[in-house]
C-alpha positions in Angstrom: -8.0 7.9 -15.5 -4.8 7.3 -13.5 -1.6 6.2 -15.2 0.4 4.2 -12.8 4.1 3.5 -13.1 5.1 -0.2 -12.6 8.6 -0.4 -11.1 9.0 -3.9 -12.5 8.0 -3.2 -16.1 9.5 0.3 -15.9 6.6 1.9 -17.7 3.3 3.7 -17.1 0.1 1.8 -17.7 -3.6 2.5 -17.3 -5.2 1.9 -13.9 -7.4 -0.9 -15.2 -4.3 -3.1 -15.3 -3.7 -2.7 -11.5 -5.5 -3.7 -8.3 -5.0 -2.3 -4.9 -4.5 -5.0 -2.2 -4.7 -2.9 0.9 -2.4 -1.2 3.4 1.3 -1.6 2.8 4.0 -2.4 5.4 2.0 -4.9 7.5 4.2 -7.3 9.4 2.8 -10.8 9.6 2.9 -12.2 13.2 6.1 -14.2 13.7 4.2 -17.1 15.4 0.6 -17.1 14.3 -0.1 -20.2 16.5 0.8 -18.2 19.6 -1.5 -15.2 18.7 -4.8 -14.8 20.5 -8.0 -14.6 18.4 -8.0 -10.9 19.1 -4.5 -10.3 17.8 -5.0 -12.5 14.7 -8.3 -10.8 14.0 -6.7 -7.3 14.2 -3.9 -8.5 11.8 -6.4 -9.9 9.3 -9.2 -7.3 9.3 -8.3 -4.0 10.8 -6.5 -1.5 8.6 -5.9 2.3 8.6 -8.1 4.3 6.4 -6.6 7.8 6.6 -7.7 11.0 4.9 -4.5 12.1 3.1 -1.3 10.2 2.5 -1.6 6.4 2.6 0.9 3.7 1.8 -0.8 0.9 -0.2 0.1 -2.5 -1.7 -0.7 -2.8 -5.4 -0.4 -5.6 -8.0 0.1 -5.2 -11.7 -2.6 -7.9 -12.3 -2.9 -7.5 -16.1 0.8 -7.1 -16.7 3.8 -8.6 -14.9 1.6 -9.7 -11.9 4.2 -8.4 -9.4 3.5 -6.5 -6.2 4.8 -3.0 -5.3 3.9 -0.1 -3.0 2.3 3.2 -3.7 2.1 6.3 -1.6 -1.2 8.0 -2.6 -3.3 10.9 -1.4 -6.7 9.5 -0.6 -8.3 12.9 -1.0 -7.0 13.9 -4.4 -6.1 10.4 -5.7 -2.7 11.7 -6.6 0.1 9.1 -6.6 3.1 10.7 -4.8 5.5 7.8 -5.4 5.8 4.2 -6.4 8.5 1.9 -4.8 9.4 -1.7 -4.5 8.5 -3.9 -1.6 11.2 -3.9 1.0 12.1 -0.2 0.3 11.1 2.6 2.6 8.9 5.4 1.3 10.5 8.8 0.8 7.1 10.6 1.1 5.5 10.2 4.5 2.6 11.9 6.2 3.4 14.8 8.5 2.9 14.0 12.1 -0.3 15.4 13.6 0.1 17.3 16.8 -2.4 16.7 19.5 -4.5 19.7 20.5 
């Protein structure tokens, strides 16, 4: 079982209290009315699903009900950091060189 730190409550809680809401740092289109169906569909449905470090949006659903970001390794499930929305992650995936 994971114990996740809530940056709003300032305490570790069991994972059952939290829900992952998808990829973090997605910018909503500034003018949705001007988006093509393809652009709007890509914003709504297409997300990265990397093997390794991933930035995710989480909510403390059974607690304070506030959102925050998590950097998590999708292979080991290890949480590398927890940070507030609007902050930049300090842990980022290394760039992959093309071969």
